[in-house]
C-alpha positions in Angstrom: -63.1 17.5 -36.5 -60.4 20.1 -36.2 -56.9 19.3 -37.6 -53.5 19.8 -36.0 -52.7 22.3 -38.7 -55.6 24.5 -37.7 -54.8 24.1 -34.0 -51.1 25.1 -34.5 -52.1 28.1 -36.6 -54.4 29.3 -33.9 -51.9 28.7 -31.1 -49.1 30.5 -33.0 -51.3 33.5 -33.4 -52.3 33.6 -29.7 -48.7 33.2 -28.5 -47.4 35.7 -31.0 -50.1 38.2 -29.9 -48.9 37.7 -26.3 -45.4 38.8 -27.5 -43.7 35.5 -26.8 -40.4 35.2 -28.7 -40.8 31.7 -30.2 -44.5 31.0 -30.8 -43.9 28.4 -33.5 -41.6 26.3 -31.3 -43.8 26.6 -28.2 -46.9 25.6 -30.1 -45.3 22.5 -31.6 -43.7 21.5 -28.3 -47.0 21.7 -26.5 -48.8 19.8 -29.2 -46.3 17.0 -29.2 -46.4 16.9 -25.4 -50.2 16.5 -25.5 -50.0 13.5 -27.7 -46.9 11.9 -26.0 -43.9 13.4 -27.8 -44.6 11.7 -31.1 -44.7 13.4 -34.5 -47.9 15.2 -35.1 -50.3 13.3 -37.3 -52.3 14.9 -40.1 -55.6 13.5 -38.9 -58.1 15.3 -36.6 -57.6 16.1 -33.0 -59.7 14.3 -30.4 -61.8 16.4 -28.0 -59.8 15.3 -25.0 -56.5 16.2 -26.6 -57.9 19.5 -27.9 -58.9 20.5 -24.4 -55.5 19.7 -23.0 -53.7 21.6 -25.8 -56.0 24.6 -25.5 -55.3 24.8 -21.7 -51.6 24.4 -22.2 -51.5 27.2 -24.9 -53.6 29.5 -22.6 -51.1 28.9 -19.8 -48.2 29.7 -22.1 -50.0 32.8 -23.4 -50.0 34.0 -19.7 -46.2 33.6 -19.7 -46.0 30.3 -17.8 -42.8 28.6 -19.0 -43.2 25.7 -21.4 -41.0 23.6 -19.2 -43.4 24.0 -16.2 -46.4 23.2 -18.3 -44.9 20.0 -19.5 -43.0 19.2 -16.3 -39.9 18.4 -18.2 -36.8 20.1 -19.7 -33.9 18.9 -21.8 -30.3 19.6 -21.1 -27.6 18.0 -23.3 -28.4 14.3 -23.2 -30.7 14.5 -20.2 -34.4 14.7 -19.8 -35.0 16.4 -16.4 -37.9 17.2 -14.2 -39.0 20.8 -14.3 -41.0 22.3 -11.4 -41.7 25.7 -10.0 -39.0 26.6 -7.5 -36.0 25.3 -9.5 -34.3 27.3 -12.2 -35.1 26.4 -15.8 -31.8 25.6 -17.6 -31.2 27.6 -20.8 -29.5 26.3 -24.0 -26.4 28.5 -23.5 -25.6 26.7 -20.2 -25.0 23.5 -22.2 -21.8 25.2 -23.5 -20.8 26.0 -19.9 -21.1 22.4 -19.1 -19.1 21.5 -22.2 -16.4 23.9 -21.0 -16.2 22.1 -17.8 -16.1 18.7 -19.5 -13.3 20.0 -21.8 -11.3 21.1 -18.8 -11.6 17.7 -17.2 -10.5 16.1 -20.5 -7.3 18.1 -20.4 -6.5 16.9 -16.9 -4.6 13.7 -16.2 -6.7 12.8 -13.1 -8.3 9.4 -13.5 -11.2 10.1 -11.0 -11.7 13.9 -11.1 -13.6 15.6 -8.2 -16.2 18.1 -9.4 -18.3 20.6 -7.4 -21.3 22.3 -9.0 -22.2 25.3 -6.8 -25.8 26.7 -7.0 -26.8 23.5 -8.7 -30.5 24.2 -8.9 -32.2 21.3 -10.8 -28.8 19.5 -10.8 -28.5 19.8 -14.6 -24.8 20.7 -14.8 -23.8 18.2 -12.1 -25.7 15.4 -13.8 -24.4 16.2 -17.2 -20.9 15.9 -16.0 -21.6 12.8 -14.0 -23.2 11.0 -16.9 -20.7 12.2 -19.6 -17.5 11.9 -17.5 -18.2 8.5 -16.0 -15.1 8.4 -13.8 -15.9 11.7 -12.1 -17.1 12.1 -8.5 -19.6 15.0 -8.5 -21.1 17.1 -5.7 -23.9 19.6 -6.2 -24.6 22.3 -3.7 -28.0 24.0 -3.4 -29.3 26.3 -0.7 -33.0 26.2 -1.5 -34.9 23.1 -0.3 -37.4 23.1 -3.2 -34.6 23.2 -5.8 -32.7 20.6 -3.8 -35.7 18.2 -3.9 -35.9 18.6 -7.7 -32.2 17.9 -8.0 -32.6 14.8 -6.0 -35.6 13.7 -8.1 -33.5 14.1 -11.3 -30.5 12.4 -9.6 -32.6 9.3 -8.8 -33.7 9.1 -12.4 -30.0 8.7 -13.5 -28.9 6.3 -10.8 -28.0 8.8 -8.0 -24.6 9.5 -9.6 -24.2 12.9 -7.8 -23.9 13.7 -4.1 -26.3 16.7 -3.5 -26.1 18.7 -0.3 -28.2 21.6 1.0 -25.9 24.4 2.0 -24.7 27.9 1.2 -22.4 27.7 -1.8 -20.1 30.3 -0.2 -19.1 27.9 2.6 -20.1 24.4 1.6 -18.0 21.3 1.5 -15.1 22.4 3.7 -13.9 18.8 3.7 -13.1 19.1 0.0 -10.9 22.2 0.4 -7.8 21.8 -1.8 -9.1 18.6 -3.3 -11.4 19.6 -6.2 -10.4 19.4 -9.9 -13.3 21.4 -11.2 -15.6 24.0 -9.7 -18.4 24.8 -12.1 -21.4 27.0 -11.4 -24.3 28.9 -13.0 -24.8 31.3 -10.1 -27.4 34.1 -9.8 -25.9 37.0 -11.7 -28.8 39.3 -12.8 -28.5 42.9 -11.5 -31.5 43.7 -9.3 -32.3 46.7 -11.5 -32.5 44.6 -14.7 -35.9 43.9 -16.1 -36.4 40.2 -17.1 -39.0 38.7 -19.5 -42.3 37.8 -17.8 -41.7 34.0 -18.2 -38.2 34.3 -16.7 -39.8 35.9 -13.6 -41.3 32.4 -12.9 -37.7 31.4 -11.9 -37.0 31.9 -8.2 -35.5 35.3 -7.4 -32.8 33.6 -5.4 -31.7 31.9 -8.6 -31.7 35.1 -10.7 -30.3 38.0 -8.8 -26.6 38.0 -7.9 -26.6 41.1 -5.6 -25.1 44.5 -6.0 -25.6 47.0 -8.8 -23.8 44.8 -11.3 -25.3 41.5 -10.1 -21.8 40.2 -9.2 -21.7 40.1 -5.4 -22.4 36.4 -5.2 -20.3 35.4 -8.3 -17.3 37.3 -6.8 -17.7 35.4 -3.5 -17.9 32.1 -5.4 -14.7 32.9 -7.3 -13.1 33.2 -3.9 -14.7 30.0 -2.7 -13.4 28.2 -5.8 -9.8 29.2 -4.9 -10.3 27.5 -1.5 -11.9 24.3 -3.0 -9.6 23.8 -6.0 -6.4 21.8 -5.8 -3.3 23.0 -7.7 -4.0 22.7 -11.4 -7.8 22.7 -10.9 -10.1 24.9 -13.0 -13.1 27.1 -12.4 -15.9 27.5 -14.9 -18.6 30.1 -14.1 -21.5 31.2 -16.3 -22.2 35.0 -16.3 -24.1 37.7 -18.2 -22.8 39.0 -21.5 -21.5 42.3 -20.0 -19.8 40.7 -16.9 -16.8 39.0 -18.5 -14.2 41.7 -17.9 -15.1 42.1 -14.3 -14.9 38.4 -13.5 -11.6 37.9 -15.3 -10.3 40.8 -13.1 -11.7 39.1 -10.0 -10.1 35.8 -10.9 -6.7 37.4 -11.3 -7.1 39.4 -8.1 -7.8 36.2 -6.2 -4.6 34.6 -7.5 -6.1 32.4 -10.3 -4.3 32.1 -13.6 -5.1 31.9 -17.3 -8.4 33.7 -16.8 -10.4 34.1 -19.9 -14.0 34.6 -21.2 -15.8 31.9 -23.2 -18.4 32.9 -25.8 -21.7 31.2 -26.7 -22.9 30.4 -30.2 -24.1 34.0 -30.7 -20.7 35.4 -29.9 -21.7 36.8 -26.5 -19.5 36.6 -23.5 -20.9 33.7 -21.4 -18.5 32.1 -18.9 -15.3 32.6 -17.0 -12.5 30.1 -17.2 -9.6 30.2 -14.8 -7.0 27.9 -13.3 -5.4 27.5 -9.9 -1.6 27.5 -10.1 0.4 24.3 -9.5 
Protein backbone atom coordinates (compact mmCIF):
# COMPACT_ATOMS: atom_id res chain seq x y z
CA UNK A 1 0.00 0.00 0.00
CA UNK A 2 1.32 3.42 -0.96
CA UNK A 3 2.14 5.89 1.83
CA UNK A 4 1.32 9.57 2.15
CA UNK A 5 4.99 10.39 1.88
CA UNK A 6 5.11 8.77 -1.55
CA UNK A 7 1.87 10.42 -2.66
CA UNK A 8 3.03 13.86 -1.56
CA UNK A 9 6.37 13.50 -3.32
CA UNK A 10 4.64 12.53 -6.54
CA UNK A 11 2.11 15.35 -6.26
CA UNK A 12 4.79 17.94 -5.55
CA UNK A 13 6.69 16.84 -8.64
CA UNK A 14 3.60 17.02 -10.85
CA UNK A 15 2.57 20.45 -9.58
CA UNK A 16 6.11 21.76 -9.81
CA UNK A 17 6.39 20.56 -13.40
CA UNK A 18 3.16 22.45 -14.15
CA UNK A 19 4.91 25.63 -13.01
CA UNK A 20 2.67 26.27 -10.02
CA UNK A 21 4.20 28.60 -7.42
CA UNK A 22 3.52 26.59 -4.24
CA UNK A 23 3.48 22.86 -5.04
CA UNK A 24 4.33 21.77 -1.47
CA UNK A 25 1.52 23.77 0.11
CA UNK A 26 -1.00 22.77 -2.56
CA UNK A 27 -0.19 19.08 -2.27
CA UNK A 28 -0.52 19.06 1.52
CA UNK A 29 -3.75 21.10 1.48
CA UNK A 30 -5.33 18.71 -0.99
CA UNK A 31 -4.16 15.68 0.97
CA UNK A 32 -5.59 17.00 4.24
CA UNK A 33 -8.82 17.90 2.47
CA UNK A 34 -9.10 14.36 1.14
CA UNK A 35 -8.92 12.89 4.63
CA UNK A 36 -11.02 15.54 6.35
CA UNK A 37 -8.58 18.32 7.29
CA UNK A 38 -6.81 16.22 9.91
CA UNK A 39 -3.02 15.76 10.19
CA UNK A 40 -1.64 13.29 7.69
CA UNK A 41 -0.98 9.89 9.17
CA UNK A 42 2.09 7.84 8.38
CA UNK A 43 0.13 4.73 7.47
CA UNK A 44 -0.89 3.75 3.95
CA UNK A 45 -3.48 5.46 1.78
CA UNK A 46 -6.74 3.66 1.02
CA UNK A 47 -7.66 3.11 -2.62
CA UNK A 48 -10.69 5.43 -2.36
CA UNK A 49 -8.70 8.27 -0.83
CA UNK A 50 -5.90 7.74 -3.35
CA UNK A 51 -8.33 8.13 -6.25
CA UNK A 52 -9.76 11.32 -4.72
CA UNK A 53 -6.30 12.75 -4.14
CA UNK A 54 -5.03 11.88 -7.61
CA UNK A 55 -8.06 13.53 -9.20
CA UNK A 56 -7.60 16.66 -7.07
CA UNK A 57 -3.90 16.90 -7.93
CA UNK A 58 -4.67 16.46 -11.62
CA UNK A 59 -7.21 19.28 -11.48
CA UNK A 60 -4.68 21.50 -9.74
CA UNK A 61 -2.01 20.61 -12.31
CA UNK A 62 -4.43 21.96 -14.91
CA UNK A 63 -4.46 25.24 -12.94
CA UNK A 64 -7.85 24.90 -11.28
CA UNK A 65 -7.63 26.84 -7.99
CA UNK A 66 -7.21 24.79 -4.83
CA UNK A 67 -10.12 26.67 -3.30
CA UNK A 68 -12.49 25.55 -6.06
CA UNK A 69 -11.33 21.95 -5.80
CA UNK A 70 -11.95 21.90 -2.05
CA UNK A 71 -14.98 24.19 -2.18
CA UNK A 72 -13.64 26.22 0.72
CA UNK A 73 -11.33 29.16 1.38
CA UNK A 74 -10.09 30.78 4.57
CA UNK A 75 -10.11 34.49 5.35
CA UNK A 76 -8.97 35.76 8.73
CA UNK A 77 -11.14 33.79 11.20
CA UNK A 78 -13.65 32.66 8.60
CA UNK A 79 -14.10 29.46 6.64
CA UNK A 80 -15.97 30.46 3.50
CA UNK A 81 -17.59 28.68 0.59
CA UNK A 82 -15.58 28.96 -2.62
CA UNK A 83 -17.28 28.37 -5.97
CA UNK A 84 -16.64 29.37 -9.58
CA UNK A 85 -18.17 32.76 -10.26
CA UNK A 86 -17.02 34.40 -7.03
CA UNK A 87 -13.59 35.96 -6.60
CA UNK A 88 -11.11 33.95 -4.51
CA UNK A 89 -9.82 36.09 -1.66
CA UNK A 90 -6.04 36.46 -1.34
CA UNK A 91 -3.99 36.70 1.87
CA UNK A 92 -3.09 40.35 1.30
CA UNK A 93 -6.77 41.30 1.47
CA UNK A 94 -6.75 40.25 5.12
CA UNK A 95 -4.60 43.33 5.78
CA UNK A 96 -7.09 45.49 3.89
CA UNK A 97 -9.85 44.22 6.18
CA UNK A 98 -7.61 44.93 9.18
CA UNK A 99 -7.09 48.52 7.96
CA UNK A 100 -10.86 48.93 7.92
CA UNK A 101 -11.23 47.43 11.39
CA UNK A 102 -8.47 49.70 12.69
CA UNK A 103 -10.27 52.72 11.23
CA UNK A 104 -13.47 51.73 13.01
CA UNK A 105 -11.56 51.26 16.27
CA UNK A 106 -10.33 54.85 16.06
CA UNK A 107 -13.88 56.16 15.67
CA UNK A 108 -16.12 56.93 18.62
CA UNK A 109 -19.28 55.61 16.92
CA UNK A 110 -20.94 52.90 18.99
CA UNK A 111 -22.77 51.26 16.05
CA UNK A 112 -20.69 52.04 12.97
CA UNK A 113 -22.23 51.70 9.51
CA UNK A 114 -20.01 49.89 7.02
CA UNK A 115 -20.44 49.39 3.27
CA UNK A 116 -18.36 46.83 1.38
CA UNK A 117 -18.51 47.64 -2.33
CA UNK A 118 -17.83 44.83 -4.85
CA UNK A 119 -18.18 42.33 -2.02
CA UNK A 120 -17.80 39.15 -4.10
CA UNK A 121 -17.94 36.19 -1.72
CA UNK A 122 -18.69 38.56 1.16
CA UNK A 123 -15.33 37.94 2.83
CA UNK A 124 -14.49 41.49 3.89
CA UNK A 125 -18.05 42.31 4.93
CA UNK A 126 -18.31 39.16 7.05
CA UNK A 127 -14.88 39.67 8.61
CA UNK A 128 -15.90 43.13 9.80
CA UNK A 129 -19.36 42.00 10.92
CA UNK A 130 -17.91 39.15 13.00
CA UNK A 131 -14.93 41.06 14.42
CA UNK A 132 -16.68 44.38 15.08
CA UNK A 133 -19.83 43.01 16.64
CA UNK A 134 -21.57 46.38 17.00
CA UNK A 135 -21.22 47.25 13.33
CA UNK A 136 -24.04 47.34 10.79
CA UNK A 137 -22.63 46.05 7.53
CA UNK A 138 -23.90 46.16 3.96
CA UNK A 139 -22.29 44.33 1.05
CA UNK A 140 -22.92 45.29 -2.58
CA UNK A 141 -22.38 42.90 -5.48
CA UNK A 142 -23.50 43.29 -9.09
CA UNK A 143 -23.08 39.67 -10.20
CA UNK A 144 -25.86 37.26 -9.25
CA UNK A 145 -23.58 34.23 -8.94
CA UNK A 146 -21.20 35.98 -6.56
CA UNK A 147 -24.16 37.39 -4.64
CA UNK A 148 -25.52 33.88 -4.08
CA UNK A 149 -22.13 32.75 -2.75
CA UNK A 150 -22.05 35.77 -0.42
CA UNK A 151 -25.53 34.89 0.85
CA UNK A 152 -24.48 31.29 1.46
CA UNK A 153 -21.50 32.48 3.48
CA UNK A 154 -23.68 34.99 5.30
CA UNK A 155 -26.13 32.29 6.36
CA UNK A 156 -23.28 30.25 7.79
CA UNK A 157 -22.40 33.13 10.14
CA UNK A 158 -25.91 34.07 11.20
CA UNK A 159 -26.86 36.52 8.43
CA UNK A 160 -24.93 39.37 10.03
CA UNK A 161 -24.57 41.32 6.76
CA UNK A 162 -27.21 42.87 4.51
CA UNK A 163 -26.22 41.90 0.98
CA UNK A 164 -27.76 43.62 -2.03
CA UNK A 165 -27.49 43.08 -5.78
CA UNK A 166 -26.65 46.41 -7.37
CA UNK A 167 -24.04 48.45 -9.18
CA UNK A 168 -21.50 49.63 -6.60
CA UNK A 169 -21.28 53.01 -8.35
CA UNK A 170 -24.87 53.91 -7.45
CA UNK A 171 -25.93 51.47 -4.73
CA UNK A 172 -27.50 52.29 -1.36
CA UNK A 173 -28.59 55.88 -2.02
CA UNK A 174 -30.50 55.73 1.26
CA UNK A 175 -27.16 55.57 3.11
CA UNK A 176 -25.70 58.71 1.51
CA UNK A 177 -23.89 60.74 4.16
CA UNK A 178 -24.48 58.10 6.86
CA UNK A 179 -21.59 55.62 6.42
CA UNK A 180 -18.62 55.41 8.78
CA UNK A 181 -16.50 53.13 6.60
CA UNK A 182 -16.54 52.35 2.90
CA UNK A 183 -14.25 49.42 2.19
CA UNK A 184 -13.70 47.70 -1.13
CA UNK A 185 -11.53 45.28 -3.05
CA UNK A 186 -12.67 46.36 -6.51
CA UNK A 187 -11.56 45.09 -9.91
CA UNK A 188 -8.29 46.91 -10.64
CA UNK A 189 -6.24 44.78 -13.04
CA UNK A 190 -5.40 46.56 -16.33
CA UNK A 191 -6.92 44.78 -19.33
CA UNK A 192 -3.48 44.43 -20.93
CA UNK A 193 -1.94 42.69 -17.92
CA UNK A 194 -1.38 38.96 -18.13
CA UNK A 195 -2.59 37.05 -15.09
CA UNK A 196 -1.51 33.56 -13.95
CA UNK A 197 -3.58 30.72 -15.39
CA UNK A 198 -5.24 29.88 -12.08
CA UNK A 199 -6.18 33.55 -11.53
CA UNK A 200 -8.00 33.46 -14.87
CA UNK A 201 -10.57 31.20 -13.17
CA UNK A 202 -11.79 34.29 -11.33
CA UNK A 203 -14.59 36.17 -13.12
CA UNK A 204 -13.28 38.82 -15.50
CA UNK A 205 -15.78 41.22 -13.93
CA UNK A 206 -13.96 40.82 -10.62
CA UNK A 207 -10.49 41.31 -12.10
CA UNK A 208 -10.39 44.08 -14.69
CA UNK A 209 -10.98 47.63 -13.54
CA UNK A 210 -11.19 49.32 -16.93
CA UNK A 211 -8.88 51.74 -18.72
CA UNK A 212 -5.22 51.38 -19.54
CA UNK A 213 -4.27 51.56 -15.87
CA UNK A 214 -7.17 49.44 -14.56
CA UNK A 215 -8.44 52.34 -12.47
CA UNK A 216 -11.64 53.42 -14.20
CA UNK A 217 -13.89 51.66 -11.70
CA UNK A 218 -11.72 52.33 -8.61
CA UNK A 219 -11.81 56.06 -9.40
CA UNK A 220 -15.60 55.94 -9.69
CA UNK A 221 -15.78 54.15 -6.35
CA UNK A 222 -13.65 56.83 -4.69
CA UNK A 223 -16.27 59.33 -5.84
CA UNK A 224 -19.06 57.04 -4.63
CA UNK A 225 -17.39 56.81 -1.24
CA UNK A 226 -17.42 60.60 -0.96
CA UNK A 227 -21.21 60.50 -1.36
CA UNK A 228 -21.76 57.61 1.07
CA UNK A 229 -19.41 58.68 3.86
CA UNK A 230 -20.49 60.89 6.69
CA UNK A 231 -18.10 63.59 7.96
CA UNK A 232 -15.24 61.85 9.73
CA UNK A 233 -15.82 58.61 7.84
CA UNK A 234 -13.04 56.66 6.12
CA UNK A 235 -12.40 54.90 2.82
CA UNK A 236 -10.20 51.80 2.51
CA UNK A 237 -9.65 50.47 -1.03
CA UNK A 238 -7.38 47.64 -2.15
CA UNK A 239 -5.32 48.26 -5.29
CA UNK A 240 -2.35 47.01 -7.29
CA UNK A 241 1.18 47.70 -6.17
CA UNK A 242 1.71 50.37 -8.85
CA UNK A 243 -1.58 52.23 -8.35
CA UNK A 244 -1.07 53.90 -4.98
CA UNK A 245 0.05 57.32 -6.20
CA UNK A 246 -2.81 57.61 -8.69
CA UNK A 247 -5.46 56.74 -6.12
CA UNK A 248 -4.06 59.08 -3.47
CA UNK A 249 -4.25 61.84 -6.07
CA UNK A 250 -7.82 60.82 -6.92
CA UNK A 251 -8.82 60.90 -3.26
CA UNK A 252 -7.44 64.42 -2.82
CA UNK A 253 -9.05 65.62 -6.05
CA UNK A 254 -12.42 64.41 -4.74
CA UNK A 255 -12.02 66.37 -1.50
CA UNK A 256 -10.97 63.54 0.80
CA UNK A 257 -8.29 64.19 3.41
CA UNK A 258 -5.30 62.39 4.92
CA UNK A 259 -4.97 60.12 1.89
CA UNK A 260 -2.18 57.58 2.22
CA UNK A 261 -1.07 54.22 0.89
CA UNK A 262 -0.92 51.11 3.10
CA UNK A 263 1.64 48.39 2.43
CA UNK A 264 1.36 44.63 2.73
CA UNK A 265 3.77 42.27 4.48
CA UNK A 266 6.08 42.25 1.46
CA UNK A 267 6.32 46.05 1.52
CA UNK A 268 4.22 46.51 -1.63
CA UNK A 269 1.67 49.30 -1.93
CA UNK A 270 -1.68 47.58 -1.33
CA UNK A 271 -4.50 49.90 -0.25
CA UNK A 272 -5.72 53.47 -0.19
CA UNK A 273 -6.78 55.07 3.08
CA UNK A 274 -8.56 58.42 3.08
CA UNK A 275 -10.97 60.37 5.28
CA UNK A 276 -13.92 62.67 4.70
CA UNK A 277 -13.53 66.00 6.46
CA UNK A 278 -15.70 66.90 9.43
